[in-house]
Every structure is written in structure tokens, then in C-alpha cells.
N, C-alpha and C positions, 0 to 999 in steps of 0.2 A: 467538877460536877459531882455532887454527893449522890451515892447510890440509895435509892428508895427501897429499903428492905421490906417495908410494908407491901409495896406493889409487887416485889419479887415473891413474897409469901402468898399473896392473893392469886398470882398467876399459877403458882405451883399447886395450890389447893383446888384450883379449877380443873386440873387434869384428872383423867380417869386413872384407875389403879394400873391398868396395862401401860398407859403412856408414862406414868411415873416410873414404873419398873424399867421400861426401855431407856428412859432418860438416865436413870442411875447406871444402867449397863454402859451407856455411851460415855458417861462421866468417868467410870472406872477404867474403860479402855484408854481414854485420853490421858488420864492421870498416870496410869501405869506406863504408858508410852513416854510421857515427858520425864518421869522419874528415872527411866533407864536411858535417857538421852535420845529418844526417837523423835520422829517428825510427824506433824499433823498438817494436812493440806485441806483447804476449803475449796469446794467447787460449787459456785453459786450462779444462779440465773440473774435476771435483771429486776424489773418492776418492784415486786414486794420486798426484796432485800434492801432496796433503797428507801422505800416508803416507811418501812418498819425500823429503820436505823441499823439494820444488820450489817451493812457494809462499813458503817462507821465503827460499830462494835468490833468487827473483824480487824479493822485497822488498829484499834486499841489492843486487841489480842496479839497482833503482830509485834507491836511495841513491847509487849510483856513477855515475848518469847513462847507464846502458846501456839500460835499459828505460824507455820514455817513456809507457806507458799499458798498462792491463790490462783485458781482458774475461773474466769468469769466471762461475761458477754461484752461486746463492743458498746452496747447501750449503757452499761454501768460505767465504762471508761469515759464515755461521752458526758455523763452526768457528773462524774467526779471531777473532770476537767473544769466544769462550770461551778463546782462547789457543792455537789450532791443534792441539796434541796434549796429551793428559793420560793419567795412569795411572788405570785403573779396575779394580775387582774384579768379575768375572762370576760369578754364582752361580745355582743352581737356584731360580727364583722360586716355583715350585709347592711345593717342599719347604719353602721359607721361610715359606709361608703366604699368598702372593698369589694372587688369583683367576686361574685359567688363561685365562679369556676376556679378561683385561685385559693379558695379556703378549704379546710377540712370538711367532711360531710355534714357536721353539725352546724357549720356556718360561723363558728366562734373563732375569735383571735385572742391572743394573750400578749400582755405587756408586762415586763419585769418592773417590780416596785423597787427601784434602786435609790440609794442615797446619792447626794451630790458628789461625794468623793468616789463612789463606785462608778457613777456615770462618767465622771471625768477620766477615770482609768481606762474605760472602754473607748472613750473618744480619742485617746492617744493612739489607739490601735486601729480602729475602723471608723469611717464616717457615719455619723448618726444624724438623721433628720430630726432635729430638736423640735421643730414645730409639730411634726407628726407625733413624736414621742409624747409631747405635752398634751396633745389632743387625746391620745390613747389613755394617758393617765387620768384624764378628766371624764372619760367615757363611763357610762353606767354599767356596772358589772360586779361580780363577786370576787373578792380577794381570797385566794387559797394558797396552801403550801403544796408544792408538787416537785417532781424531779427537776433539777436545774438544767438550764441550757438546752431546753427541748424546743417547744414551739413558740417561746416568748421572744418578743423584740425588746432589746437588742441582744440579749445574752445567747440566744440560740444562734443568731447570725455570727456573733463573735466566736463561738465555739467552732462553727463551720470553717471560718477563715483561719483560725488558729491551728486547726487540724492540719492544714496544708503546710504550714511552717514547721510544725512538730515533725511531720513526715520528712521534710527536707533535712532537718537536723538528724533525725534517726538514721536516715540513709547515709549521711555524711560520716556519722560515728560508728556505723555498723551495728546498731543495737535495735531492739524492738521499739515500736511506737510507744507501747505502754510504759516501758522503762524511761524513755526520754520525757514523756509527759510527767512522769512521777518526780523528776528532778525539779519541776516547778510547782508541784501540787501541794496542797495542804497535808500536813502530817497525819491528819485524821481522815484521810482517804486511803483506800487500799494501795493505790499507785504511789501515793506519797510515802506511806509506811514502807512499801517495798523498796523504793529508791533509797530511803534513809538507811535501811538495814541490809541492803543487798539481797532482798528476798524476791524470788520470781513472782510476778503478777502477769498472767498471760490470758489472752482471749482464746477460747476454743474455736476450732474451725466451724462447728455447727452454729456458733453464736456470733459469727463475723458480720452478719447482715444488718444489725441494728445500728442506730446512732448516726445515720446520715453520712456526712463526709468523714466523720471519725471512723466509722466502720470500714469505709473504703481505704482510708489511710492506714489503719491497722493491718488490713489485708495486704496492702502494698508494701508494708515495711519488712515482712519476711515472706519467703516462699511458703506455699502450703506444706511442702515436705519438711522444711525447717521447723515450721510451727508445730506440725504433728510430732516431730521428734522431741522438741523441747517440752511439749505437754506430756509425752510419754515418759521422759526423764523425770519430770516433776512428780508424776504419779508413782513412778518406780521408787522415788526417794521417800515416799510417805509410808508410815506404818498404819496411820489412821487417815481416812478420807471422809470429810463431812460434806454431804451434798445438801443443797438448800434451794427450794423453789426453782428447780432445774428441769428444763425440757431437753430432749434429744441426748440424754446422757449415754445412751447405747453407743453412739458414735465416739463419745469420750472414752468409755470403758474399753470397747473392743476395736480401737483404731488399728492402724496398720502395723503396730509393734507389740500388741498384747496377745499372749499365747493362750491364756486359760479359757477365754470365751471364743477363741478360734481364728480371728482374722489376721493374727501375726504369723500364722503357720508358714506362709510362703516366704516371708522375709527371713524367718529362721531357716527354712529349707535352703535358701540361697546364701546362707552364712551371714546374714545381717544381724544387728543388735535387736534383741527383743526383751520383754519383761513379762511378768505374770501378776495377776490380781489374786492368785490362789490363796496367798497368806495375808492379804490386806484386810483390815477391819474397815468396812464402809458403812457409815451411818447416813441414812437418807431421811431428811425432814421433808414431809410431803403431806398435803391435805387429802390426797386421793386414797380412800379406803381400799380400792382395788389393788393398790401396791401391797397392802397387808395381806389381802386374800391370795394374791399370786405367790407371795413369800411363804405363806402358811401351806398352800397346796404343794409347793416344792419341798418344804420341810417334812410334811406328813406322807406324801405319796409320790414325790419326784415327778409331779405332773408337768412341770415346765420342761424338765429334761426329757421326759417321755415324748412330749410333743415335738421336741427338736429331733429326737432319735427317729420318730416315725414320719417326720415331715408334715405334721398336722397343724392346721391353723390354731394358734393358742387360744384365741377368743372363744372358738367353738368347743375346743377340748375342755376348757375350764369354766365355760359359761360365764365369763366376766368381760367387760370392756378392757381390752389388753393393749397397753402402750408398749412399744418396742423396748424401752429401757427397763421394763420390768423383767425381761428375759434374762439379761446378763446379771442384773442385780440379784434376782431371786436365786440364781445358781451359784453365786459367789459364796463360799462357806462362811466368810466373816461378815456378811451383810446383816444390817440391823435397821428395820424400818421404824421410824417414829412418826405416826400419823397425827399431825398436829399443826398448829399455826406457828410459822417461823417467828412471828412477833412475840410469842410466848416461849417457844422452845429455846431459841438462841440465847436470850438473856439468862434463862435458867441454867442452861448448859455452861455458859461463860462464868456465871456466879459460882456454881458448884465446883467447877474445875479450879477457878482461881482460889476459892476458899480452901480446897484440898491441898493446893500447892503453896498456900500462904503467900499469894500474890495480891496486891492491892490494885484494883482497876480504877482508872480515873474517869472513864466514861461508861455509861450503861444505857442500852436501849430498852424499850418496853413496848408491849402491845399498844398500837397507836390509838386504840379506842379508849384507853385508860388515861386519866389525868396526867400520870407520869409520862405516858407516851406522847401526849400532846406537848408537854414541857420539853421533852427530849427533841422533838421535831423543831420546836422554836429555837432550841439551843443550837442545833445543827445549822439552821438558816443563818443564825447570827454569827457563829464562830467558825464554821468550816468555809474557807475561802476558795475562790476559783484559782486555777493555775496562773502563776505569775511568770510572764514571758521572760523578763529580765533575770529573775532568779533561776529559771530553768537554764538559760544560756550560760550564766555565770557558773552554776554548779557543774554542768557537764564539762565545761572548759577546764575546770579545776580537777575533776575526777578522771576524765577519760581523754587520752590523746586521740586525735583523729587518725584512724588506721590507714596505712598505705596499701592495704589489701582488703579484699572483700571478705569480711568475717563477721563474727558476732561476739559482743561483749556480754552476752546474757549471763546473769549471775546464777549459774548452775554448776 
């Protein structure tokens, strides 16, 4: 896939002077880290990261040695198992004859627009009502690109069923669900790239609830204590952490093993392992301008710290709508907010870092509203494939012996 330099330039020129400056700072931090052999970890949320092609871009950056670990949501894993993005037809489910109380609130249902070969692959795994499927394909509605394996028949159902089998295998081999799924995933998914290069890709505890059966299976594959420790080890290994379209990051930052923002104090007190974010560089890409305001208040007048010291409500103290994750982020010395669209910032960040390190990228995402973004989304639909069950089983059998003990083969 050829990189559209014109689109890259257009996105860069659309940024404000402040955002350009922050972007250059982030690039310098990452380049300096990679040049000295350090690690960069991405912590990403769901929806927008998939729609904008960011997760596919991160997979490419993992292949090129720029990203060294990922923490994400169960919804992202769900959609990567199904191939990241797919084309579906949305139609009026009630008019079609489906029971209104069995449909989402808008009354719409979705059907996957599969090729004959793709349909046959799924039919080998789960029973499909072909008469129903053909009727759905003929129904009047709009065909759109959206996250894969979600509400559409039969890809969503296939992902739900497959999740249970992946969980059984993950437990048998003593590894996380995400790692097991990665052995059968496309290499341009984060889980696929992680499995190929022995790079951790883990779902955070606050983001376990999405993705239906996939979220439950991910939660069941490791205990909460194990998951928290692995996430903490991952963040501790990083010199730079890049956060993207992420909610509830406070619980990621100051989990039970982190000292700087406080909640690891009792683990440390009791002699347990802890780490600190004090010396980490944390870049957060976020559309909320209040993140910038909270960060500036802390830099200029220590207002976030003062609210903590005095036990004051931060929203009233700073007179801004305050999200909990702003507290830890603003107080970390190496934090850097970039208030902007991840669909613009990530491709610019990736391009500038790759150019500085003389690395050639094979895939690039773009803001989806641009023609280049639309082409990139079509490319993902066509080329990024769902998890292959047979390949997953064959790969894990080749790489990992079934343990005779209850342990974890997590690549950390």
C-alpha cells in the first residue's frame, strides 16, 4: 500500500501551531527512545481507533519495531478476531419480520456482505440459516463499513462461538486469550503482530466489559490479579507510553502496583513488587480540550496537586468538567497532551517517526473523512482477514507445549 504523502501533508497543515509543536515533541521523544534501544507502548481504547485505521497502523508499527507492546479493550480484540472492519447491510429489522423486543433500540439489524468463499469458511464452523441469510442480503438497506464481527449475521455470531473455543485453548496452554487469538489472527491486527513478534497485547481491566462473549472469555483467561500485574509489567517496561481515544486510564495509570500516583503504596509497604510512572514520557491523544486545561493548570499553579492535597473536588477547584484520568496524567512530569483527532495525529506521528528512523512503512491510515482515509478503510476490509481457527491451533501446537502446571507463557 503506497503512502499518500499529499494526504499526510494536508493533515499536518490543518493542525494548529500548538498541536504541531506538541506532535514534534512526541516524535522527538519516541525517536530518541528508539535510538537508545528503549521501548514504546501504546494504550488504546476501542471504536475510533478501529474506524480510523489506527489499530492496523499500530500493527504495522509493531512489525517495524517502533511499538513494543499494546494495552487495549476487549472490544478491539473482538473486532480484530473478525478482521477489524467489514461491510454490512443495515436494514429495518421490524419490517423484515424480526421481533422488536429482540432488536437494538433503533430496530435495525445487520447482515455481513460475504463472498461465497468467506461464507463457506464460516459454514464449516457454525450452522448458518442460508434461506434467512439470502433474505437478509436482499433486504432494502444501506451498505456501510463498520467494525467487524459486531452486530452482523453471521460474523458476529461466529466470533461469539469462536471465543469459547479460544478460551478453552488459552486455558489449556496457560496463556492469555489475546495471545491465543493472535496465533490465528491476521498479521495486520495488533493481536496478530503481537503473536508473530512475541510482543504483549493485553486488555486492561477497566476495558474488559466490551465485545460480548469475547470480553467474558478474556476476563476468564487470566485472574484479575494476574492481568493487573502483567499490565503493570508492560507499562514498567516502557520509556514512552502513547494513549489514544482512551477512557478510564486513571485505573490503568494508578493500578495496584504503581507508586507515583499513590495506589501502589500498600503493595510496596507489604514488600510486593511495584513500579513508578515518575520518569515515563506519556503522550495522550485526546479530543477533549479540558485535558489541556487541567494539564496547564497543573504546570502553571499545581492546581491538580493542590486539590489532591486539600481533598477538594477538582471540577469545582479548576472550574472545568474534570475526568478522573486527568488527575494522574496532569501530575506525571513527563505527560504531554495532544488535543486532536487520532485519525490525523497517529498517521502523522507514525510517518514522522518512521522518516526520522529511516524505516519504510507498508501501511498507513488517514483521517477517514479524507479520500485517502476512505481508500484505507476499503483496503482493510479487503485485506485484513478474520482469525483462522486451523492456523491458530497449528501455530500454538508448534510454538508452545501444553504445560503440566498452572502458569503463564505471557511474552514479558
